[in-house]
C-alpha positions, -999 to 999 in steps of 0.1 A, spaced: 499 244 258 503 226 290 540 221 298 558 190 308 557 204 344 525 210 345 516 176 335 536 164 361 517 186 386 487 172 374 495 131 373 497 117 409 524 89 397 560 100 379 563 115 346 595 102 329 614 118 298 644 110 283 662 133 306 650 116 336 679 90 352 648 61 353 634 67 315 651 33 301 630 14 326 599 35 322 598 31 285 604 -6 286 578 -31 274 570 -69 280 584 -78 247 621 -65 246 621 -65 208 604 -36 209 626 -7 214 604 25 210 612 58 225 585 79 240 583 116 246 570 108 279 555 79 300 532 90 328 520 64 356 483 69 358 467 59 394 431 72 388 409 81 353 413 117 363 451 111 356 442 95 324 422 125 314 455 146 318 473 126 300 448 126 273 445 161 268 485 167 273 488 145 245 459 159 224 470 195 229 507 191 224 501 171 191 515 138 204 505 104 195 491 87 226 499 49 235 481 35 267 498 6 279 475 -16 301 490 -48 316 524 -41 288 520 -76 272 512 -66 240 535 -87 220 531 -59 189 543 -33 211 509 -9 210 517 2 248 543 22 233 556 45 201 584 66 193 577 104 204 544 94 216 530 103 252 525 70 269 494 66 297 513 37 317 482 24 336 503 1 360 493 24 387 458 10 383 461 -27 392 437 -27 417 411 -53 418 381 -55 441 355 -81 444 317 -81 457 313 -118 460 278 -113 468 269 -96 438 297 -115 417 311 -86 405 348 -77 402 359 -39 398 389 -38 379 415 -13 373 428 -4 339 463 -16 346 455 -51 364 465 -82 348 449 -115 341 468 -128 374 458 -100 390 419 -106 385 423 -143 392 437 -138 422 412 -115 437 384 -134 421 396 -168 432 400 -159 470 358 -159 469 357 -191 441 345 -171 418 362 -168 380 354 -146 347 365 -157 310 399 -141 306 430 -151 287 455 -179 293 487 -159 303 484 -145 334 505 -114 328 480 -101 304 467 -70 308 425 -73 312 421 -41 295 435 -49 264 426 -85 264 390 -74 269 389 -47 240 403 -78 219 376 -100 230 390 -120 251 393 -158 242 402 -181 273 393 -214 290 361 -205 299 348 -188 268 327 -221 252 307 -222 285 305 -186 295 313 -162 266 344 -137 259 358 -116 283 340 -85 267 306 -103 271 310 -101 310 316 -69 314 287 -50 331 301 -12 327 335 8 324 344 40 334 365 52 304 384 83 292 372 98 259 394 115 235 384 149 247 396 142 280 362 135 296 357 107 322 325 87 315 307 58 327 296 34 301 272 6 304 243 -6 289 219 18 302 245 47 299 266 62 271 
């Protein structure tokens, strides 16, 4: 089994445990009524980091919670005694205005996407609240102001880079996986 110190070495961002001074801040989610105490919160900055956290949780027998934008009202981005893969270190959004494509990090919020696409006169179907994480919004379908004319958020996904339960990083699109 991988130790917490080995996980800290494998992940570029901080890995916070209950004995760390910033644990209280690291474990908090958007909905302050959710008061869970995870075993560790790992801030991921890449798919490789996410893969390390997934493997650590699986091999250590921990539940895994994925925190995208941290907006989940029911608190799905955290759990007691779980390992949290916090994607807030992956908020980047890059826009190719010619191809009309946005490349969005797993921790990006709707506000991040709107700011980046709007700078090019573009928009994509999204939710209504800017602090909503794009990952969770899209996995839930993604209903918003543009849905009637342009479909759901998920209808506009071209491809994704995903970490599977076995800790592998894969690309998925209409033609692959």
